[in-house]
C-alpha positions in Angstrom: 107.2 89.1 122.1 105.0 86.8 119.6 106.9 84.9 117.0 105.7 87.1 114.1 107.3 90.1 115.8 110.5 88.3 116.6 110.6 87.2 113.0 110.2 90.5 111.3 112.7 92.3 113.9 115.5 89.5 112.8 114.4 90.0 109.2 115.1 93.8 109.3 118.4 93.1 111.2 119.3 90.6 108.2 118.0 93.3 105.4 115.9 90.4 103.8 112.3 89.6 103.4 110.4 86.9 104.5 110.1 83.6 102.4 106.6 81.8 103.5 105.8 78.4 101.8 102.4 77.3 102.0 101.5 73.6 102.1 98.3 71.6 102.7 98.1 69.6 105.8 97.7 65.9 104.8 99.1 66.5 101.2 99.9 64.1 99.3 99.0 61.6 102.2 98.6 62.1 106.0 101.5 60.0 106.5 104.0 61.6 104.1 102.7 65.3 104.8 105.1 65.9 107.6 108.1 64.8 105.6 107.0 66.9 102.7 106.7 70.0 105.0 109.9 69.7 106.5 111.5 69.7 103.1 110.2 73.1 102.8 111.9 74.4 106.1 115.4 74.9 105.3 114.5 77.8 103.4 111.4 79.1 105.3 111.2 81.9 107.5 107.4 81.0 108.7 104.9 78.6 107.3 101.3 79.0 106.1 99.4 75.7 106.0 96.1 75.0 104.8 93.6 72.6 106.2 92.0 70.3 103.3 88.7 71.4 102.2 86.2 70.2 99.7 85.5 73.6 97.9 88.7 76.0 98.7 87.0 79.0 96.6 90.2 81.2 97.1 92.6 78.5 95.5 93.4 77.8 92.2 93.7 74.5 90.5 97.0 73.3 91.9 96.1 73.8 95.5 92.5 72.6 94.8 93.9 69.3 93.4 96.3 69.0 96.3 93.5 69.4 98.8 91.4 66.9 97.2 94.4 64.3 97.1 94.8 64.8 101.0 91.1 64.3 101.6 91.0 61.4 99.5 93.7 59.8 101.2 92.1 60.3 104.7 93.2 63.8 105.7 91.0 65.5 108.4 91.3 68.1 111.0 92.6 65.8 113.7 95.3 64.4 111.4 96.2 68.1 110.0 96.7 69.4 113.7 98.8 66.4 114.9 100.9 67.3 112.2 101.0 71.1 113.4 101.8 69.8 116.8 104.8 67.8 115.8 106.2 70.9 113.8 105.9 73.0 116.9 107.7 70.6 119.0 110.4 70.4 116.5 110.5 74.0 115.7 109.7 76.0 118.7 110.6 79.3 117.4 108.9 79.0 113.7 105.8 80.9 113.2 102.9 78.7 112.0 99.8 79.9 110.5 96.6 78.1 109.4 94.5 78.8 106.4 91.1 77.3 107.0 87.8 78.0 105.5 84.8 79.3 107.6 82.6 76.3 107.4 85.2 74.5 109.1 85.4 77.0 111.8 81.6 77.4 112.4 80.8 73.6 112.4 82.2 73.0 115.7 81.8 76.7 117.0 84.3 79.6 117.0 85.6 79.1 120.3 86.1 75.5 120.2 87.8 75.6 116.9 90.3 78.3 118.1 91.2 76.7 121.3 92.0 73.4 119.2 94.0 75.4 117.0 96.0 77.0 119.8 96.3 73.9 121.6 98.2 72.5 118.6 100.8 75.1 118.7 99.7 77.6 115.6 100.4 81.4 115.8 97.7 82.7 113.7 94.5 82.0 111.4 93.6 83.1 108.3 90.0 82.5 107.0 90.1 83.5 103.3 86.2 83.5 102.6 85.2 85.7 105.3 85.6 89.4 104.4 86.9 92.0 106.8 83.3 93.4 107.2 82.2 90.2 108.9 85.5 89.3 110.5 84.9 90.8 114.0 83.5 87.5 115.7 86.3 85.3 114.2 88.9 88.1 115.3 87.5 88.2 118.7 87.4 84.4 119.2 91.0 84.2 118.1 92.1 87.1 120.5 90.5 84.9 123.4 93.1 82.2 122.5 95.8 84.2 121.9 95.9 83.9 118.2 96.8 86.3 115.7 93.9 86.8 112.8 95.3 87.5 109.4 93.1 89.5 107.3 93.2 90.0 103.3 94.0 93.2 101.8 93.0 93.0 98.1 94.0 95.1 95.3 92.3 98.5 95.0 90.9 98.2 98.3 89.0 101.4 99.6 90.7 103.5 102.6 87.6 102.1 104.8 88.5 98.6 104.1 92.0 99.2 104.6 91.7 100.8 108.1 89.3 97.8 108.9 92.0 95.4 108.3 94.6 97.5 110.1 92.2 97.6 113.2 91.3 94.0 113.3 94.5 92.1 111.6 97.3 91.1 113.7 100.5 88.9 112.8 100.9 90.0 109.3 98.4 91.2 106.4 98.1 89.0 103.4 98.1 91.4 100.7 96.7 90.1 97.4 98.9 90.6 94.2 95.9 90.6 91.9 92.3 89.6 91.8 91.1 86.0 91.3 92.6 82.7 92.8 96.1 81.5 93.5 98.1 79.6 91.2 96.1 80.6 88.0 98.7 82.9 86.5 102.7 82.4 86.1 103.5 86.1 86.7 102.2 87.7 89.9 100.3 91.0 90.0 102.2 94.1 91.0 100.5 95.8 94.3 101.3 99.4 94.2 103.7 100.9 96.5 101.0 103.3 97.9 98.9 100.1 99.1 101.9 99.4 101.7 102.2 103.0 102.5 98.8 103.1 103.5 98.8 100.0 105.5 101.7 101.4 107.2 100.2 104.7 107.9 97.4 102.9 109.2 99.2 100.8 111.5 98.6 97.4 110.0 100.7 94.4 110.4 103.6 93.8 107.8 102.4 93.0 104.4 103.4 89.7 102.8 102.5 88.8 99.3 100.6 86.2 97.9 99.0 84.8 94.8 101.1 83.9 92.1 104.5 84.5 93.6 106.4 81.8 91.5 109.8 83.2 90.3 112.7 85.0 91.9 111.6 88.0 89.8 108.2 87.8 91.4 109.7 87.9 94.9 112.0 90.9 94.0 109.0 92.9 92.6 107.1 92.3 95.6 109.8 93.6 98.0 110.3 96.5 95.6 106.9 97.6 96.2 107.4 97.5 100.1 106.3 94.0 100.8 108.1 92.5 103.9 108.0 89.2 102.3 105.9 86.5 100.0 103.9 83.6 100.4 104.5 80.8 97.8 102.2 77.7 97.3 101.1 76.5 94.1 105.1 76.5 92.5 106.1 74.6 95.4 103.4 71.8 95.0 103.8 71.5 91.4 107.3 70.3 92.0 106.6 68.5 95.3 107.6 65.0 93.6 110.9 66.0 92.3 112.9 67.0 95.5 116.0 68.2 93.7 113.8 70.4 91.7 112.1 71.6 94.6 115.1 72.3 96.6 116.7 74.3 93.8 113.4 76.3 93.3 113.4 77.3 96.8 116.8 78.1 97.1 116.4 80.6 94.1 113.6 82.2 95.9 115.3 82.5 99.2 118.1 84.1 97.6 115.8 86.8 95.8 114.7 87.8 99.5 118.3 89.0 99.9 118.7 91.4 97.0 116.9 94.0 98.0 117.7 97.7 97.1 118.6 100.0 99.9 115.4 101.9 99.9 113.4 98.9 100.6 115.1 98.1 103.8 114.7 101.7 104.9 110.9 101.7 104.1 110.3 98.6 105.9 112.4 99.8 109.0 109.9 102.6 109.4 107.1 100.1 110.1 
């Protein structure tokens, strides 16, 4: 059983959703990044880690700024993967996903890139600027290395797109709460429950909601629609320089994953 499957089985038993923090590898500096990521882990069920990139088109201003700070401080692929390796050694059961833009994958070659990701100890790769229509080569290269491919399910996606996502995706499905980029609105959108029902009927991996998740209310709303958990990034980075506020915020988000109406667990357990 892979780490994602084990995670969702455990969360079903505990009757709660997943809280998945997002962090930029190398932020605020390569030397301090591991410490910053470790601070997220007391409340984390999994991690989504971004490799810093000069033009992160899916990310809003908060994450763009963090990525720029990391690059300016000297963060690169090698230093990022070294951090992943340290996290894997320290937390052998923790699911770790990487978010990476297509240029970083293409430049060294798909197979070479994915082999390095696998060797570092990651479980999955999300390439947000590659639409599902063009994802097959990335998925194939990931499978050859035993890595899960995370695909994005946008709001109002047509049936054919959802079917393709269900066929190609593994690990989990990144369900976008609204159109746009991350961290640009203080209130998340509301994916329709029918989207999760369609994904489930098509056999897609469990859905985690991202983009704009910043409050306990956002967490509860996502779970009420049928999500199996949430991904939180910008609001954590905004509080990264105030450890006490950060921990308080994480604690509140984690509590919200446990406040689920009975029907939510029933829907989730059927997937």
